[in-house]
C-alpha positions as CSV (number, residue, x, y, z in Angstrom):
1,M,0.0,0.0,0.0
2,I,1.2,3.5,-0.8
3,V,1.4,5.8,2.2
4,K,1.2,9.3,0.7
5,N,-1.3,11.4,2.5
6,Q,-2.7,11.8,6.0
7,M,-6.0,13.3,5.0
8,T,-9.3,12.4,6.5
9,L,-12.2,12.6,4.1
10,W,-15.9,12.3,4.9
11,T,-18.6,11.2,2.5
12,I,-22.3,12.0,2.5
13,G,-25.3,11.6,0.1
14,H,-27.8,14.3,-0.1
15,A,-30.6,11.7,-0.7
16,N,-34.0,13.2,-0.1
17,H,-33.0,15.3,2.9
18,D,-34.4,18.8,3.4
19,I,-31.7,21.4,3.6
20,K,-32.0,21.8,7.3
21,T,-31.4,18.1,8.0
22,F,-28.5,18.1,5.6
23,L,-26.9,21.1,7.2
24,A,-27.4,19.5,10.6
25,L,-25.5,16.4,9.5
26,L,-22.6,18.5,8.2
27,N,-22.5,20.5,11.4
28,Q,-22.7,17.4,13.6
29,H,-19.5,16.2,11.9
30,Q,-17.9,19.7,11.8
31,I,-17.6,19.8,8.1
32,Q,-15.9,22.9,6.8
33,A,-15.9,22.2,3.0
34,L,-18.2,20.2,0.8
35,A,-16.8,18.7,-2.4
36,D,-19.6,18.0,-4.8
37,I,-18.6,15.0,-6.9
38,R,-21.7,14.8,-8.9
39,R,-20.9,14.9,-12.6
40,F,-24.1,16.9,-13.1
41,P,-24.6,19.0,-10.0
42,G,-28.3,19.5,-10.0
43,S,-31.6,17.9,-9.0
44,R,-35.0,18.5,-10.4
45,K,-36.6,16.5,-7.6
46,F,-34.6,18.2,-4.8
47,P,-33.8,21.8,-6.0
48,Q,-32.1,22.7,-2.7
49,F,-29.2,20.6,-4.0
50,N,-28.7,22.4,-7.3
51,C,-25.1,23.7,-7.2
52,E,-25.9,27.4,-7.3
53,K,-28.5,27.2,-4.6
54,L,-26.4,24.8,-2.5
55,A,-23.3,27.0,-2.7
56,I,-25.2,30.0,-1.4
57,T,-26.8,28.1,1.4
58,L,-23.5,26.6,2.5
59,K,-21.7,29.9,2.3
60,S,-24.3,31.4,4.6
61,H,-23.4,28.6,7.1
62,E,-19.7,29.1,6.7
63,I,-19.1,25.9,4.7
64,E,-17.1,26.2,1.5
65,Y,-18.5,24.6,-1.6
66,Q,-16.5,23.3,-4.5
67,W,-17.7,21.3,-7.5
68,F,-15.3,18.5,-8.7
69,E,-16.7,17.7,-12.1
70,D,-13.7,15.4,-12.9
71,L,-14.5,13.2,-9.9
72,G,-18.2,12.9,-11.0
73,G,-19.8,9.6,-11.7
74,R,-21.9,8.5,-14.7
75,R,-18.8,7.7,-16.8
76,S,-19.2,6.3,-20.3
77,K,-17.6,3.0,-21.2
78,S,-14.0,3.7,-22.2
79,M,-13.0,0.1,-23.0
80,D,-14.8,-3.2,-23.7
81,A,-15.6,-5.3,-20.7
82,D,-13.2,-8.0,-21.8
83,E,-10.4,-5.4,-22.0
84,S,-11.1,-3.7,-18.7
85,P,-8.9,-4.6,-15.8
86,N,-12.0,-4.0,-13.7
87,G,-14.0,-7.0,-14.7
88,G,-14.7,-7.7,-11.0
89,W,-17.5,-5.1,-11.2
90,R,-20.6,-6.7,-12.6
91,N,-22.3,-3.3,-12.5
92,S,-21.2,-1.5,-15.6
93,S,-21.5,1.9,-14.0
94,F,-19.0,0.9,-11.3
95,R,-16.7,-0.8,-13.9
96,N,-16.8,2.4,-16.1
97,Y,-15.9,4.5,-13.2
98,A,-13.1,2.2,-12.1
99,D,-11.7,2.4,-15.7
100,Y,-12.0,6.2,-15.5
101,M,-10.0,6.2,-12.2
102,L,-7.0,5.0,-14.3
103,S,-7.0,8.3,-16.2
104,S,-4.9,11.4,-15.6
105,R,-8.1,13.5,-15.3
106,F,-9.1,11.5,-12.3
107,H,-5.7,11.7,-10.7
108,V,-5.4,15.5,-11.1
109,A,-8.9,16.0,-9.7
110,F,-8.1,13.7,-6.8
111,M,-5.0,15.7,-6.0
112,E,-7.1,18.9,-5.9
113,L,-9.5,17.2,-3.5
114,E,-6.7,16.0,-1.4
115,A,-5.3,19.5,-1.1
116,L,-8.8,20.8,0.0
117,A,-9.1,17.9,2.5
118,L,-5.7,18.6,4.0
119,A,-6.6,22.2,4.5
120,Q,-10.2,21.8,5.8
121,R,-12.4,19.1,7.2
122,T,-14.0,18.0,3.9
123,A,-16.9,15.8,2.9
124,I,-17.5,14.5,-0.6
125,M,-21.1,14.6,-1.7
126,C,-23.2,12.8,-4.3
127,A,-26.9,12.1,-4.4
128,E,-27.1,8.4,-3.3
129,S,-27.8,8.0,0.4
130,V,-25.5,5.1,1.0
131,F,-21.9,4.9,-0.2
132,W,-21.9,1.3,-1.4
133,R,-24.4,2.1,-4.1
134,C,-22.4,5.1,-5.3
135,H,-19.1,6.0,-6.9
136,R,-18.2,7.5,-3.5
137,R,-17.2,3.9,-2.7
138,L,-14.5,3.9,-5.4
139,V,-13.2,7.4,-4.6
140,S,-13.0,6.2,-0.9
141,D,-11.0,3.2,-2.0
142,Y,-8.6,5.5,-3.8
143,A,-8.3,7.7,-0.8
144,V,-7.6,4.8,1.5
145,A,-5.1,3.2,-0.9
146,T,-3.1,6.5,-0.9
147,G,-2.9,6.5,2.9
148,G,-6.0,8.6,3.8
149,R,-8.9,7.8,6.1
150,V,-12.5,8.0,5.0
151,N,-15.6,8.2,7.2
152,H,-19.1,7.7,5.7
153,I,-21.9,9.8,7.2
154,F,-25.2,7.9,7.2
155,P,-28.6,9.6,7.0
156,N,-29.1,9.0,10.8
157,G,-25.9,10.8,11.5
158,Q,-23.8,7.7,12.4
159,V,-20.4,7.2,10.9
160,K,-18.7,4.2,9.5
161,P,-15.0,4.1,8.6
162,H,-14.2,2.9,5.1
163,S,-12.4,-0.3,4.4
164,L,-10.9,-1.0,1.0
165,T,-13.3,-3.0,-1.1
166,S,-12.2,-6.7,-0.8
167,E,-11.9,-7.1,-4.6
168,A,-9.6,-4.1,-5.0
169,V,-6.0,-4.6,-6.0
170,V,-3.7,-1.7,-5.3
171,E,-0.8,-1.4,-7.6
172,D,2.2,0.5,-6.2
173,Q,2.8,3.0,-8.9
174,N,2.9,6.7,-9.1
175,P,0.2,7.7,-9.3
176,C,-1.6,5.0,-7.4
177,R,-3.6,2.5,-9.4
178,I,-6.5,0.4,-8.2
179,V,-8.1,-2.3,-10.2
180,Y,-10.9,-4.7,-9.5
181,P,-10.1,-7.8,-11.5
182,A,-12.6,-10.5,-12.4
183,A,-12.3,-13.7,-10.4
184,P,-10.5,-16.4,-12.3
185,T,-12.7,-19.0,-13.9
186,L,-12.1,-22.7,-14.4
187,F,-10.8,-21.9,-17.9
188,D,-8.2,-19.3,-16.9
């Protein structure tokens, strides 16, 4: 495992919270900066989480807001499933994101997130309420693989520390590389 940073990162999903509840969760965990890692930072169903409105609300509560488009999910397929080193993900959305994590765009954006998290108590946010159904899980794997710590904030306010996904293989390269290989079959 690469030991590079000593950052602590928090994760949260906005889910269907009203803004008061969401702010209470951030305050409960003393979050100073919110890193929005939605690729498309808006919500028709929950307009309080549209990036412009959210940035204003957070600023009025002394919480910094930054949008990290290059950490956003919903990535297109960049390689065929049989070419992907991430065949361990049956869910194509997770496999596509894991493939994207091998790109320089991801690495540069992660370094920017790391700088923010080293300066301020930072939570990454996406829409999904629980991390294991969201690309926050993969970003958290990357943070842990590079020596950071990650805590997931649940809708009830409880926190769970992140453990590297069991299928993850961390390759000691600069930059760090994580792959999720398919399990060998009888014919491999």
